[in-house]
DSSP file (Angstrom, degrees, kcal/mol; ACC not computed):
  #  RESIDUE AA STRUCTURE BP1 BP2  ACC     N-H-->O    O-->H-N    N-H-->O    O-->H-N    TCO  KAPPA ALPHA  PHI   PSI    X-CA   Y-CA   Z-CA
    1    1 A M              0   0    0      0, 0.0    19,-0.6     0, 0.0     2,-0.4   0.000 360.0 360.0 360.0 147.6  -10.7   -6.8  -10.4
    2    2 A L  E     -Ab  19  61A   0     58,-0.9    60,-3.6    17,-0.1    61,-0.8  -0.853 360.0-170.5-105.0 132.8  -13.7   -8.6  -11.9
    3    3 A Y  E     -Ab  18  63A   0     15,-3.0    15,-3.1    -2,-0.4     2,-0.4  -0.930  10.5-148.6-121.9 148.7  -13.4  -11.2  -14.6
    4    4 A A  E     -Ab  17  64A   0     59,-2.1    61,-2.5    -2,-0.4     2,-0.4  -0.898   8.9-164.5-114.0 140.0  -16.0  -13.0  -16.7
    5    5 A G  E     -Ab  16  65A   0     11,-2.8    11,-1.9    -2,-0.4     2,-0.4  -0.992   4.9-165.6-125.3 137.9  -15.7  -16.5  -18.0
    6    6 A I  E     -Ab  15  66A   0     59,-2.3    61,-3.2    -2,-0.4     2,-0.6  -0.977  11.0-162.6-125.0 136.8  -17.9  -17.9  -20.8
    7    7 A D  E     -Ab  14  67A   0      7,-3.2     7,-2.3    -2,-0.4     2,-0.9  -0.962  15.6-157.7-110.6 110.4  -18.3  -21.6  -21.9
    8    8 A L  E     +A   13   0A   0     59,-2.8     2,-0.2    -2,-0.6     5,-0.2  -0.790  20.8 168.1 -98.6 110.8  -19.8  -21.6  -25.3
    9    9 A G        -     0   0    0      3,-2.0    -2,-0.0    -2,-0.9    59,-0.0  -0.686  47.2-112.2-116.4 168.6  -21.6  -24.8  -26.0
   10   10 A G  S    S+     0   0    0     -2,-0.2    22,-0.1     1,-0.1     3,-0.1   0.792 117.9  25.3 -69.3 -28.2  -24.0  -26.0  -28.8
   11   11 A T  S    S+     0   0    0      1,-0.3    20,-2.0    20,-0.1    21,-0.4   0.811 129.0  21.0-108.7 -37.6  -26.8  -26.3  -26.3
   12   12 A N  E     - C   0  30A   0     18,-0.3    -3,-2.0    19,-0.1     2,-0.5  -0.947  55.7-144.3-132.5 147.0  -26.0  -23.8  -23.4
   13   13 A I  E     -AC   8  29A   0     16,-3.2    16,-2.7    -2,-0.3     2,-0.4  -0.986  26.2-164.0-107.5 129.2  -23.8  -20.8  -22.8
   14   14 A K  E     +AC   7  28A   0     -7,-2.3    -7,-3.2    -2,-0.5     2,-0.3  -0.881  10.0 180.0-112.6 143.1  -22.5  -20.9  -19.4
   15   15 A G  E     -AC   6  27A   0     12,-2.6    12,-2.1    -2,-0.4     2,-0.3  -0.963  11.4-175.1-142.9 158.4  -21.0  -17.9  -17.6
   16   16 A G  E     -AC   5  26A   0    -11,-1.9   -11,-2.8    -2,-0.3     2,-0.4  -0.989  18.0-141.2-150.7 151.9  -19.4  -16.8  -14.4
   17   17 A L  E     -AC   4  25A   0      8,-2.2     7,-3.2    -2,-0.3     8,-1.1  -0.960  26.8-170.6-114.3 129.3  -18.1  -13.7  -12.7
   18   18 A Y  E     +AC   3  23A   0    -15,-3.1   -15,-3.0    -2,-0.4     2,-0.3  -0.948  15.7 178.9-128.7 144.1  -14.9  -14.0  -10.6
   19   19 A R  E >  S-AC   2  22A   0      3,-2.4     3,-2.0    -2,-0.4   -17,-0.1  -0.986  76.4  -7.1-142.4 131.6  -13.0  -11.7   -8.3
   20   20 A G  T 3  S-     0   0    0    -19,-0.6     3,-0.1    -2,-0.3   -18,-0.1   0.816 128.2 -57.1  55.6  34.6   -9.8  -12.7   -6.4
   21   21 A G  T 3  S+     0   0    0      1,-0.3     2,-0.4     0, 0.0    -1,-0.3   0.439 114.6 113.9  81.4   0.1  -10.1  -16.3   -7.6
   22   22 A K  E <   -C   19   0A   0     -3,-2.0    -3,-2.4     0, 0.0     2,-0.5  -0.843  69.8-119.6-112.2 143.9  -13.5  -16.8   -6.1
   23   23 A V  E     -C   18   0A   0     -2,-0.4    -5,-0.2    -5,-0.2     3,-0.1  -0.692  25.8-178.0 -80.1 122.6  -16.8  -17.3   -8.1
   24   24 A L  E     -     0   0A   0     -7,-3.2     2,-0.3    -2,-0.5    -1,-0.2   0.867  67.0 -12.7 -82.0 -46.7  -19.3  -14.5   -7.4
   25   25 A I  E     -C   17   0A   0     -8,-1.1    -8,-2.2     2,-0.0    -1,-0.4  -0.987  56.1-156.9-160.6 149.1  -22.1  -15.8   -9.5
   26   26 A K  E     +C   16   0A   0     -2,-0.3     2,-0.3   -10,-0.2   -10,-0.2  -0.959  18.8 164.3-131.0 149.6  -22.7  -18.3  -12.2
   27   27 A D  E     -C   15   0A   0    -12,-2.1   -12,-2.6    -2,-0.3     2,-0.3  -0.933  15.2-156.5-153.7 171.2  -25.6  -18.4  -14.9
   28   28 A E  E     -C   14   0A   0     -2,-0.3     2,-0.3   -14,-0.2   -14,-0.2  -0.982   4.3-171.5-155.2 153.1  -26.5  -20.2  -18.1
   29   29 A I  E     -C   13   0A   0    -16,-2.7   -16,-3.2    -2,-0.3     2,-0.1  -0.990  37.9 -94.6-144.1 146.6  -28.7  -19.5  -21.1
   30   30 A K  E     -C   12   0A   0     -2,-0.3   -18,-0.3   -18,-0.2   -19,-0.1  -0.398  28.8-135.6 -60.1 130.9  -29.8  -21.6  -24.0
   31   31 A T        +     0   0    0    -20,-2.0   -19,-0.1     1,-0.2    -1,-0.1   0.900  40.5 172.8 -59.4 -37.3  -27.5  -21.0  -27.0
   32   32 A G        +     0   0    0    -21,-0.4    -1,-0.2   -22,-0.1     7,-0.1  -0.431  53.3  22.1  70.7-139.2  -30.5  -20.8  -29.3
   33   33 A S  S    S-     0   0    0      1,-0.1    52,-0.0    -2,-0.1     0, 0.0  -0.364  71.3-147.1 -62.1 145.1  -29.7  -19.8  -32.8
   34   34 A T        +     0   0    0      4,-0.1    -1,-0.1    51,-0.1    -2,-0.1   0.374  56.1 120.3-103.0   5.2  -26.2  -20.5  -33.6
   35   35 A D  S  > S-     0   0    0      1,-0.1     4,-2.4     4,-0.0     3,-0.5  -0.422  74.9-115.0 -69.7 153.3  -25.5  -17.7  -36.0
   36   36 A A  H  > S+     0   0    0      1,-0.2     4,-2.9     2,-0.2     5,-0.3   0.897 112.9  54.5 -60.0 -44.7  -22.6  -15.4  -34.7
   37   37 A E  H  > S+     0   0    0      1,-0.2     4,-2.3     2,-0.2    -1,-0.2   0.918 112.0  44.1 -55.7 -42.5  -24.7  -12.3  -34.2
   38   38 A S  H  > S+     0   0    0     -3,-0.5     4,-2.7     2,-0.2    -1,-0.2   0.914 113.0  52.1 -67.6 -43.1  -27.3  -14.3  -32.0
   39   39 A V  H  X S+     0   0    0     -4,-2.4     4,-2.1     1,-0.2    -2,-0.2   0.929 111.0  46.8 -59.6 -47.4  -24.5  -16.0  -30.0
   40   40 A I  H  X S+     0   0    0     -4,-2.9     4,-2.4     1,-0.2    -1,-0.2   0.917 110.3  52.6 -61.5 -43.6  -22.8  -12.7  -29.2
   41   41 A K  H  X S+     0   0    0     -4,-2.3     4,-2.2    -5,-0.3    -2,-0.2   0.917 110.9  48.5 -56.8 -45.7  -26.2  -11.2  -28.2
   42   42 A N  H  X S+     0   0    0     -4,-2.7     4,-2.3     2,-0.2    -1,-0.2   0.838 108.2  53.6 -69.0 -32.5  -26.8  -14.2  -25.8
   43   43 A I  H  X S+     0   0    0     -4,-2.1     4,-2.3     2,-0.2     5,-0.2   0.941 109.9  47.7 -64.0 -46.2  -23.3  -13.8  -24.4
   44   44 A A  H  X S+     0   0    0     -4,-2.4     4,-2.5     1,-0.2    -2,-0.2   0.889 110.2  53.0 -62.5 -38.4  -24.0  -10.2  -23.6
   45   45 A V  H  X S+     0   0    0     -4,-2.2     4,-2.7     1,-0.2    -1,-0.2   0.952 110.4  46.9 -61.2 -48.0  -27.4  -11.2  -22.0
   46   46 A I  H  X S+     0   0    0     -4,-2.3     4,-1.9     1,-0.2    -2,-0.2   0.905 113.6  46.8 -65.5 -40.1  -25.9  -13.6  -19.7
   47   47 A I  H  X S+     0   0    0     -4,-2.3     4,-2.6     1,-0.2    -1,-0.2   0.915 114.1  48.6 -70.3 -40.2  -23.1  -11.3  -18.6
   48   48 A N  H  X S+     0   0    0     -4,-2.5     4,-2.4    -5,-0.2    -2,-0.2   0.879 109.5  52.8 -58.2 -40.7  -25.6   -8.4  -18.1
   49   49 A R  H  X S+     0   0    0     -4,-2.7     4,-1.5    -5,-0.2    -1,-0.2   0.887 109.9  46.9 -68.7 -35.8  -27.9  -10.6  -16.1
   50   50 A M  H  X S+     0   0    0     -4,-1.9     4,-1.4    -5,-0.2     3,-0.2   0.953 112.5  50.0 -67.7 -46.7  -25.1  -11.7  -13.8
   51   51 A L  H  X>S+     0   0    0     -4,-2.6     5,-2.4     1,-0.2     4,-0.6   0.872 108.9  51.8 -58.9 -36.3  -23.9   -8.1  -13.3
   52   52 A N  H ><5S+     0   0    0     -4,-2.4     3,-0.7     1,-0.2    -1,-0.2   0.880 105.2  57.3 -61.5 -38.6  -27.4   -6.9  -12.5
   53   53 A C  H 3<5S+     0   0    0     -4,-1.5    -1,-0.2     1,-0.2    -2,-0.2   0.858 116.0  34.6 -63.2 -34.4  -27.7   -9.7   -9.9
   54   54 A I  H 3<5S-     0   0    0     -4,-1.4    -1,-0.2    -3,-0.2    -2,-0.2   0.328 114.3-110.6-108.3   9.2  -24.7   -8.4   -8.0
   55   55 A G  T <<5S+     0   0    0     -3,-0.7    -3,-0.2    -4,-0.6     2,-0.2   0.704  74.3 121.7  77.6  22.7  -25.1   -4.7   -8.7
   56   56 A L      < -     0   0    0     -5,-2.4    -1,-0.2    -6,-0.2     2,-0.2  -0.653  49.5-134.5-114.6 172.6  -22.2   -4.1  -11.0
   57   57 A E    >   -     0   0    0     -2,-0.2     3,-1.7     1,-0.1     4,-0.2  -0.707  33.1 -99.9-123.9 171.3  -21.8   -2.7  -14.6
   58   58 A T  G >  S+     0   0    0      1,-0.3     3,-2.4    -2,-0.2    -1,-0.1   0.882 119.0  66.3 -59.3 -39.2  -19.8   -3.9  -17.7
   59   59 A K  G 3  S+     0   0    0      1,-0.3    -1,-0.3     3,-0.0    -3,-0.0   0.681  91.1  64.4 -60.4 -16.5  -17.2   -1.2  -16.9
   60   60 A D  G <  S+     0   0    0     -3,-1.7   -58,-0.9   -59,-0.1     2,-0.5   0.551  82.8  93.6 -81.8  -8.8  -16.3   -3.2  -13.7
   61   61 A I  E <   -b    2   0A   0     -3,-2.4   -58,-0.2    -4,-0.2     3,-0.1  -0.728  52.3-171.8 -90.1 126.0  -15.1   -6.2  -15.8
   62   62 A A  E     -     0   0A   0    -60,-3.6     2,-0.3    -2,-0.5   -59,-0.2   0.797  68.6  -8.7 -82.9 -28.4  -11.3   -6.2  -16.5
   63   63 A A  E     -b    3   0A   0    -61,-0.8   -59,-2.1     2,-0.0     2,-0.4  -0.981  54.7-143.2-163.5 156.1  -11.3   -9.1  -18.9
   64   64 A I  E     -b    4   0A   0     -2,-0.3     2,-0.4   -61,-0.2   -59,-0.2  -1.000  13.7-165.1-128.0 130.7  -13.5  -11.8  -20.4
   65   65 A G  E     -b    5   0A   0    -61,-2.5   -59,-2.3    -2,-0.4     2,-0.4  -0.890   6.7-159.7-111.7 146.6  -12.2  -15.3  -21.3
   66   66 A A  E     -b    6   0A   0     -2,-0.4     2,-0.7   -61,-0.2   -59,-0.2  -0.988  13.0-151.1-132.9 133.8  -14.2  -17.7  -23.5
   67   67 A G  E     +b    7   0A   0    -61,-3.2   -59,-2.8    -2,-0.4    -2,-0.0  -0.917  25.6 172.4-101.1 116.4  -13.9  -21.5  -23.8
   68   68 A I        -     0   0    0     -2,-0.7     2,-0.1   -61,-0.2   -59,-0.1  -0.971  26.2-136.5-128.3 113.0  -15.0  -22.3  -27.5
   69   69 A P        +     0   0    0      0, 0.0     2,-0.3     0, 0.0    15,-0.2  -0.436  67.9  44.1 -70.3 142.8  -14.5  -25.9  -28.6
   70   70 A G  S    S-     0   0    0     12,-0.2     2,-0.6    -2,-0.1    12,-0.2  -0.837 102.3 -27.5 127.1-159.5  -13.0  -26.3  -32.0
   71   71 A M  E     -D   81   0B   0     10,-1.9     9,-2.5    -2,-0.3    10,-1.7  -0.867  55.1-177.8-102.5 120.3  -10.1  -24.7  -33.9
   72   72 A I  E     -D   79   0B   0     -2,-0.6     2,-1.0     7,-0.2     7,-0.2  -0.926  28.5-134.4-114.0 134.8   -9.2  -21.2  -33.0
   73   73 A E  E >>> -D   78   0B   0      5,-2.6     4,-2.3    -2,-0.4     3,-0.9  -0.796  24.3-159.7 -88.3 107.2   -6.5  -19.1  -34.7
   74   74 A S  T 345S+     0   0    0     -2,-1.0    -1,-0.2     1,-0.3     5,-0.0   0.758  80.1  60.3 -72.4 -23.6   -5.0  -17.8  -31.5
   75   75 A S  T 345S+     0   0    0      1,-0.2    -1,-0.3    -3,-0.1    -2,-0.0   0.823 122.5  22.3 -70.7 -28.7   -3.2  -14.7  -33.0
   76   76 A S  T <45S-     0   0    0     -3,-0.9    -2,-0.2     2,-0.1    -1,-0.2   0.543  99.7-124.7-116.3  -6.8   -6.5  -13.2  -34.2
   77   77 A G  T  <5 +     0   0    0     -4,-2.3     2,-0.4     1,-0.2    -3,-0.2   0.663  57.6 153.0  75.5  13.9   -9.0  -14.9  -31.9
   78   78 A T  E   < -D   73   0B   0     -5,-0.9    -5,-2.6     1,-0.1     2,-0.7  -0.632  47.6-130.0 -86.8 129.1  -10.9  -16.1  -34.9
   79   79 A V  E     -D   72   0B   0     -2,-0.4    -7,-0.2    -7,-0.2     3,-0.1  -0.671  25.5-179.5 -76.7 116.2  -13.0  -19.3  -34.7
   80   80 A L  E     -     0   0B   0     -9,-2.5     2,-0.3    -2,-0.7    -8,-0.2   0.803  68.6  -3.5 -82.2 -36.1  -11.9  -21.4  -37.8
   81   81 A Y  E     +D   71   0B   0    -10,-1.7   -10,-1.9   -12,-0.0    -1,-0.3  -0.958  55.8 179.0-162.1 141.9  -14.2  -24.3  -37.1
   82   82 A N  B  >> -E   87   0C   0      5,-2.3     5,-1.3    -2,-0.3     4,-1.0  -0.904  10.0-166.4-148.4 111.3  -16.7  -25.2  -34.4
   83   83 A N  T  45S+     0   0    0     -2,-0.3    -1,-0.1     1,-0.2   -13,-0.1   0.815  87.3  57.1 -72.2 -30.4  -18.6  -28.5  -34.7
   84   84 A N  T  45S+     0   0    0      1,-0.2    -1,-0.2   -15,-0.2   -75,-0.1   0.835 120.3  27.8 -66.0 -36.4  -21.2  -27.6  -32.0
   85   85 A L  T  45S-     0   0    0     -3,-0.2    -1,-0.2     2,-0.1    -2,-0.2   0.461 104.4-121.4-107.5  -4.6  -22.3  -24.4  -33.7
   86   86 A G  T  <5 +     0   0    0     -4,-1.0     2,-0.3     1,-0.2    -3,-0.2   0.750  56.7 157.7  69.5  23.3  -21.6  -25.4  -37.3
   87   87 A W  B   <  E   82   0C   0     -5,-1.3    -5,-2.3     1,-0.2    -1,-0.2  -0.642 360.0 360.0 -87.2 134.2  -19.2  -22.4  -37.7
   88   88 A V              0   0    0     -2,-0.3    -1,-0.2    -7,-0.2    -5,-0.0   0.239 360.0 360.0-136.6 360.0  -16.5  -22.5  -40.4
């Protein structure tokens, strides 16, 4: 199974694709605008860019994990506060 990991920072979004505990590819992109829509778009860009490099598609990803600094409501996955992005 293929897994994606995302590290969401105020300056950069870093990502990696993993299979069997091994890193297949890593990439990063500037976070840019910090509004939620732009951030989600940039996460999609980095994931698709990595998939294209190794000849796979989004349907090949079993799960995506994201590291987002700040307070997260774990039951809903909602970001309550993020200092790096100014999200409340």
